[in-house]
N, C-alpha and C positions, 0 to 999 in steps of 0.2 A: 860668084855667078852660078856655078854648078849647083850649089846648095839651093839657091832660090829657084832655079829651073826645075830641079827634081821635086822640090816642094810643090811648085805649081802643077807639075805633071801629076803628082800624087793626088792633089786636090781635084784635078780634072777627072782622073780615073774614079775617084770616090763619087763625084757628081754623076758619072755615067754608070755607077754601080759595077765598075769593071776592076776595082782594086784587087779583089780576090783572084782574078785571072793572072795577076803578076806573081803572086805567091810570096810577096815580100812587101812589107810596109815599114818605112823608116819612121822612127820616133823623133820628130823635130821639136826642139825647145827654143824659146826666145833666147837670143844671144846677142853678141856685140853688133852684128849687122843683120839681124833678123833671124829667120828660121835656120837652125843648125842641127845636123845629125852627125855625131861621131861615127856611128855605124856606116854611114854613107862614105865617109873618108876611108874608113877601114876596108870597106868593100872595093872602093876604087883602087886603093893601093894593091889589094890582092888581085884584082882584075888586070892591072898593069903588070904585075909580077908574073902572072900566068899567061900574059900576052893575049888576053881577050880584048884589051883596050890599049891603044897607042896614045902616048902623051908627048906633046912637043911644047917647047917654050917659044913664045913670041915676045921679043923685047918691045916695050912701049916707050914713047917719047919721054914719058915722065920718069924713066929709069926703072920702073916696075916691070914685072913679067906677067904676061897673060898665058895661061896654060890652055892648050887645045887638046881635047880628048876626042878620039875617033874609035868606034867599035871595029874590031878586026873580024875577019870571016869566022874564026873560031868563037868569037863573042856572039855573033849572030846565031850560030848553031846552038850555043848555050841558051840564048833567049828562046829559040824554038823549042828546045827540049824541056825548058822550065814552065812553059805556058801550057794551058790545058788544051787549046785548039789553035788552028791556023787563024781563025777569026779573032781570037784574043791577041795573037801576035800582030795582026794587021791593025787592030784598034790601038795597040800600044805604039806602033810605028807611026800611025796617023797623028796621035796626040803628041808624040815626041817632035814630029815635024812642025806641028802647029805652034808648040811652045818655042821651038827654035826660031821659027819664022817671026814670031811676035816679039821675042825678048832677047835673042842672042845678040843683035846689033845695037841694042839699047845701051846707053851709058850705064855703068854699074850703079851710079847714084840714082838714075831714073828707075832702074829695076827695083832697087831697095825702096824707093819712095812708093812705087806701085804696090809692092808687097805690104808695106806698112799701111797704106790706104785701104787695101782689100782685107787685110788680116792684122788689125791694130794690136791684137794681143801678142804678136811677135815683135813688137817694137818696145815692149816694156823694159828690156834690159839693154837697149841699144846705146852704143857710144857714137852713133852716127847722127 
């Protein structure tokens, strides 16, 4: 889910010509369940280790686990320091909220289907 949501956020930033404000662009490749970036996972692990992001596990009825990520205060300060202006930070936060509002409560299967419909080139190696 996180991979898809960051992918969609990056696409929104690119459409608004704001991607440069973030200072980081992940290289997503088509993978088993759509767009995937190893660098994103590596960065997430580092952010958790440095306590910029908190991760918790939520057990699901299926027996699987859903991971919930929340930015910590130090993480917010890091975002502020990495962006060029307060306007850039506000834009990033606004887009992140929009992505979360639209896609976070979707079933993962629905989110994958949406991404495949909008970006079919990322479905080419899919096992889904």
